[in-house]
N, C-alpha and C positions, 0 to 999 in steps of 0.2 A: 568573517561575518559581514554581511551586507546590510546596509540600512535602507529601509523602505522610505521613499519620499512620498509625502502626503501633500496633495494640493487641495486647497479649499477654495471653492468658487462662491463668490458672494453675488447676490443679486444687485443689479444696478438700481439705485434709488431714483425715483422720479424727481423732477425739478421741484415739485411741490414739497416733497419731503426734505429736500436739501435746504430749502429756505427756512430759516428759523426766525420766527418773529421775536423781535426784542422790543418790549414795551417799557417805557420809562414812566414811572409814577410821578406825576406832578403834584406837588404839595401846594395847596393854596393856603397861604399864611394870612391870617387876619391879624394885622398889627395894631393893637391898641394896648393900653396899660393893663387891662385885665388879662388878656391872653399871654402877653409877654411875662406878666407876673406869675402866671400858672407854669409857664415853661421854666422860669427861674426856680420855682419850687421843685419841679421835676429834676432839674440839674442838681440842686442842693441835696435833695433826697438821695440821688444816685451817689453823690460824693460822700454823704454821711453813711450810707449803707456800706460802701466799699471800704471806708476807713483807710484809704491809700490814694496816692495820686493817680489820676486817670487822664487819658488823652480825650480829645473831643469825640473821636469815634467810639471809644469805650463808654463814655458818658451817654452818647446817643443810643447805643445798644442797650445799656443798662436801664435807661429811662424809657425805652420804646418810643423815642421821638426822632425826628429827622435831624440831620446835621445843622441845617439852617435854624431850626427851632432851638437846638442846643446852643448855637452861637448867640441867639437872641437872649436866652436865659443867662448865659455867661456874661453878656454885656451888662445886664441888670445887676447881677451879683458883684461884678467888678466895681461898678459904680457905687454900690453900697458897702464895699470893702469886705464882703463875705467870703470871697475866694481869692487865692493868690497863686502865682506861678510857682511850679515846682521844677525839678530837673527834667530835661528831655521833652519839652513841650507838653508837660502834664500839669494838671491843676489839682489843688487841694484846698480844703477849707481853711480859712484864715484863723 
């Protein structure tokens, strides 16, 4: 029994198609007591909803905020004693 070899020809893509635009979204943070307090509330709500220790990335995803905003909120909550460290770089409510 012989096997039939199949060759597939693909079209060459133009250089315009080869270049993939990568855009990064820059987040402009307004740092004042009110906005940082709101981010702290977002972080707190994300942790309260999860009822389990979460990493920074998990908190940011759950709260729909950036990592930088998550860190701002975490700083506020750490200062107030509302959150504490858990195992493996995760945070939980105090």
